[in-house]
N, C-alpha and C positions, 0 to 999 in steps of 0.2 A: 121426569118432567116437573113433577110438583115442586121440588125444591128450586128449580129453575124459575118457575112462575112466582113463587113465593119471594124469591131474591128480587125479580124485576118488579113486582108490586111494591116492595119496600123502596127499591131504587127510585121508582117513578113518584112514589109518595114523597120521599126526601127532595128530589129534584123540584117537584111542583111547589114546595114550601121555601125554596131559595128566596133571599131578599129581592124585592123587585128592582132593585138598582142592578143587579146582574142582568136583569132582562131589558132594562131601558136602554142603555147606552151600548154602542158597539164597541167592544174592548179593542184597544191597539194591538196588533199582532207582535209577537216577539219576533227574531230573526228566523227561528225555526219554523214558527207558524206561517211567517210570510213564505218560506221556501215551499211549505206544503200547498198554501193557496195557489201559488204560482203554477204548481203542478196541475192542480184541480181547475184553474182557469185555462190552461193551455190544453189539457187532455178531455176536460169535462168531466162527468161523473166517472169515480174511479175507486177501486178496491184498495185495501191497504197494500196488497202486494204490488199493484200497479204503481201507487205512489212510492212505495220502498225501492222499487227497481229504477226508477227515475232520480230520486235522491241519492241512492247508492252509487249510481253511475256519476254523480257530481262530487259526492264526498262519501267516505265510508260511514253509513248510517245502518243501525240495527233495525231489524223488522219490528221488535217489541217497541223500540223507542217511537217508531212511526205510529204504530198501533195506539200507544198511550197518548201520543201527542192528538191523535185525531179524536181520541175519546175526550181529551180536555177540551179540545176545540168545539166538540159537540156540546159539552156541558156549557161553554162560554156562549154558544150561539153562532159561532163562526162557520159551521158547517152543519149540514143535516145529514142523517144516516138513513139510508133505505134498508130495511132489514128483511125485505120480502124474499130475497135470494139467500142461498147459504152463506156467501161471501157479501158482507155488508158493503154498499156502494155509499160513498160519500160525495157530497156535492157542496161548493162553495155557496154560502148563504147571500153574499153581496158581490156584485160584478167587480171586476178588478179597477175599473175607473172609480167607482164608488169608494172603495178603500183607499186608492191612491190619493184621491181627493181629501179624504178625512186625514191621512197621514200628512200630507203637505199642509194642510190647514193647520193641523197642530203644530208642525214645525215653523210655520211662519208666525204663529202667535208666541210659542215659547222661546225660540231663539232670534227672532227678528222683530220682536215687539209689533207683531202684525203688518210689517212692512214687506210686501210682495217684491218691491223694487230691490230690496237689501237681498232678498233671497235670490232674485234672478242675477244680481251682480256677483255674488258669491259662487253661485253654480257657473257662471260663465268664466270667472277668473280661476276657477279650481281645475280645468282641463281644456285641453284643445277642443274647439268647436268647429264642426265641419260647415261648409257653405250651406248644405242641404239642411242642417239643423238651424242655423241662423235665419234662412229664408222661412222655415217652418214657425220660428218665433215671432218673425215679423207678421207673417200672415196671420197667426194666432192674436197678436197685439192689435192687428188692424180690424179683425172680427170683433174683438172684445170692445174697442172703441166704437164700433158701429153699434153695437148693442146697448151701450151705455148712453148714447145720444138721445 
């Protein structure tokens, strides 16, 4: 155990000295990180094995790939790791809605020069929209309009 403890102390020392910019802003998740976050949002706290089983059912994914991704995501602050049990349990740090809002906001600013209406027009023209979806959009627009008055 002393070797493990030495390694862990060194690791924590290095990690605590990372530049503050890594700790300040929430990084935008990659495609794989977003897939892992979806699993954690749907299942709640999960082990590497549980996340791997879900992802591997969707697309062939290696266990060690999922493990490494969760380690990277922990270092980035996207997930937290509970080390109390033998199998570490991972939890998404931000709720799904917060991450989605951040991603959409970034997309609106980068691709549509800040225009939410341009985003909506492109989103609606890109695929067939169901009547229920259109009603939900109308409801959200009405709600937004009431809030901004």
